[in-house]
N, C-alpha and C positions, 0 to 999 in steps of 0.2 A: 504494500500500500504506500501511497504518498501520504506522509503524516506532516501536517503543518504544525509548527510550534510558534505560538504567540508569546511575547514576553518583553519586558522593559529593556531599554538601552543602557540603564545605569550600572548593572553589575560589571565589575572590573576583574581581570584575571586572578587577582589575589583574594577574591571574596568567596565566602561559602555559597552564595547564590550562583556565581559563575561555575563553581565546581559541580553544583547540583545540575545545572543546565548541561554542562559538558557530559556528565554521567548519562543524562537522558539521551543525548545524541548517540552515544555508544550503545546504550540498551536498545534503542530503536533499530539501529543497523544490525546488531546481533540477531535480531528477529526478522531480518530480511527487508526492512522498510527503507524507503527513500525519504530523506528529510527535506522539508520545504520551509524556509524561514523568510523573514524580511530582509535578510542578507547583510545586515550591518553589524553593529557593535552590541555589547552586553549579552543578554540571553541569546540573541540571534547568532552572535559570534561563538559563544560557548557551545551551543547545540551543534552548530556547523563544525566546529573543531572536534568535538567528541565523535561525531558521525564520521568525519574524514579520517581521524586517527584509527577508527575501528574498521576502516576499509570501505566505508559506504559512500553513497552518492548524495551530494548536497545541491539543492536548487535554492538560489537566493533571488528574491523578487525585490528589485530596487526601483527608485523613481526619481525624476527630476525635482519634484517638490521637496523631498527630504534633502537632497544634495544641495539645493539652493539655500535651504534653511540651516543645515548643519554640514560643514565641510567634511564629508565622509564618502567613502566609496565602498563597494562590496568587500566583505572580509576575505582574507586569504584562503579560507577553506571552502568557499563557494566554487563548485565545479561547473555549474551552468547558471548563468544570470538571465533572468527574465526582466528586461527593462520596460518600465512604464513611465508615462508622462506625469500622471497625477497620483496623489496619495490614495484617492478613492479607487482608481484603476488597480493600483498595487494591492490594496486590501482585498478587492474582489478576486484578483488572480490567486492570492494566497488561499482564500476561502474556497473558490470554485476548483482550484487545482488539487485539492486534497480529498482523500478518502476518509480521513479522520483528523481531528485537531486536538492539541493539548495546549492549554493556556497556563504558563508559568506566571508567577507574580509580575505585575507591571503597573503601568499608569493608565492614562487616558487612552492612548493608542491601543493597548491591550484590551481595555474595556470595550472600546469601539469594535474591535475585531470579534470579540465574544458576542457582543450584542447583535451585530449585523449577521453573523453566521447563524446564531440562534433564531433570530427573527426570520431569516430566509427559510429555515427548516420549519418553523411554525406555520408559515403561509404556503408551504409546499413548493417554494421556488427552488429549493435545494433538497435533494433526497436526504432522508434522515441518515445521519452518520455519527460516530462518537464525537462528542465535544466534552473533553475532560478538563476540569479546572483543578489546578494543583495548589494546595496550601490552605491554611485556615483563613487567610484573608479573603479569598473568594467565597468560601463557604459562609463566613459571617456576613459579608457584604450582601450576598444574594439572599440569605435567610432574612436579613433586615428588609430587603426589597420585597420579598414575598409577604412578610408580615405587614408592612406598611401599605402594600397595594394588593392585598389578597383578593379583593373584588375584581381586579383587573387581570389576575394571573391564574387561569384554570390549571388544575393539577396536571393535566396532560401536557401543558407547555413546560412546566417545571421538569417533567420527566425526560426532556431532551438534554438536560445537563447531568453530568456525572462529576462527582467530587472525589479527589484523592489527596491524602495527606502529604505524599511525597512522590518523586518520580517513579520509584519502584511500583508503588500502588497504581499510578497512572498507566504504566505499561501493562500491569496485570489486568486492569479494567479494559484496556484496548484489546488485549489478546482474548479476553472472555466475552467481548461484545458480540451480540447477535442482533440482526435486523428485527 
């Protein structure tokens, strides 16, 4: 499968968050998956690095919008770069190009990727596929969202999300997923 990994650009190579994302890249490749990321720094770089070091294939989706905003290019572990003009085109390519997605901790961009993918599945614009959110932060954020807006969130929509405490748990959920 092509597995997209969403996550923040903040983690640096000496951080535990980077190490966890790097581990995820390796675990995905060991199970025969291709890794698809936003192609830049932080979680994207760490996952790409872990996948590449494990002998896997890494697709990085990059765009002009980000490179005009932050002086950065595709990370060294990207084997195939999909260039897009806009941030929205990039996000859709990462979402539509995957058979499953795993969201690591991140900020606004990661939240946007989760929300868009989830909403596309809810309205049947995207076939149902695993969308696994890693870490207590996503669980507590979405639990609060569900509680605060319970009249707007039918249970069947909530069922499109899966939560894992760590990357090992995410990979287990991915491997055990059935349509």
